[in-house]
Every structure is written in structure tokens, then in C-alpha cells.
Residue, then its C-alpha position, 0 to 999 in steps of 0.5 A: m514294557k510292551s513288545f514291538g509287535d504289540l505296539v504295531k498291533q495297537a497302532q493298526k487298531m487305532q488306525k482302523q478306528m480312526t478310519e471308521v470315525q472319519a467315515a462316520l463324520d462324513d455322514e453326520r450333519f450340523e446345522s446352524s441358522a442366523g438372521g432369525g432363520l433367514v440363512t441356514a448352513i449345514v456342514d458335515g462332521r469334518q466341517r465341510l459345507k454341505e448345504l446352504r439355505i437362504k430365504p427369499e426375504a433375506l434378499k429383499e433388503k438388498d443389503v449385501t453386507l448384512l447378508e454376507d455377515v449372516l452367511m458367515t455367522a451361520i456357516g461359522e457356527a455350524q463348523r464350530q459345532s462340527e469341530v467340537h464333535m469331531k475332536e471329541a470323537l477322535g479323542k476317544v480313539t487317540g486317548g487324548m494324545g492330541m494326534p492331528f486329524f488327517g483326511 
């Protein structure tokens, strides 16, 4: 069995690695488009929306409901991609212990 000091060192190492992974996630970008490319959403590695592009053609139909659906689809898919990546990155640090993501 490890000593208490060894456990503290291991916890400190894991905390440092988590901080590094979270900083890297801030810089990563995940992009998804919907509506045939009419809308593009870009989120960071922590699922925060960073950029949203809407082509002028998307506004020609004046169908607000359709535009809202396309926006939700693009944002949701970009966030899903980011979440999968984040869980993989954090899982490497935690060894799959299922630790929550703090940030």
C-alpha cells in the first residue's frame, strides 16, 4: 500500500495534468455546419460557442423556425464533438475514474 505522502504526490501530479488538459481544451476548436453549409458553429474544447457563421442565403427564406433549427443542429453537433474529445482527454489523466470536469 502506498504511503499518504505518495498519494498526495500522485494527487498533485493529477491536478497539474488536469490543469494542463483544461488549458489545451480552451485552445481547441470543433466545427460543425448544418443546412447544407448555411450555418457553421465553432466551439472550443470545453463546449463553449466561439464563433457562429450564417450565410446570407439562410436569411432569404425568412423562415425563422428553420433557421433556429439549423442553428441548434450546428451548435449541438459541434458541442457533441467537443464533449467526446474532452472526455477522452480527461480520461487519460484520470485513468477512467469518472472524475467530474471542473472549469
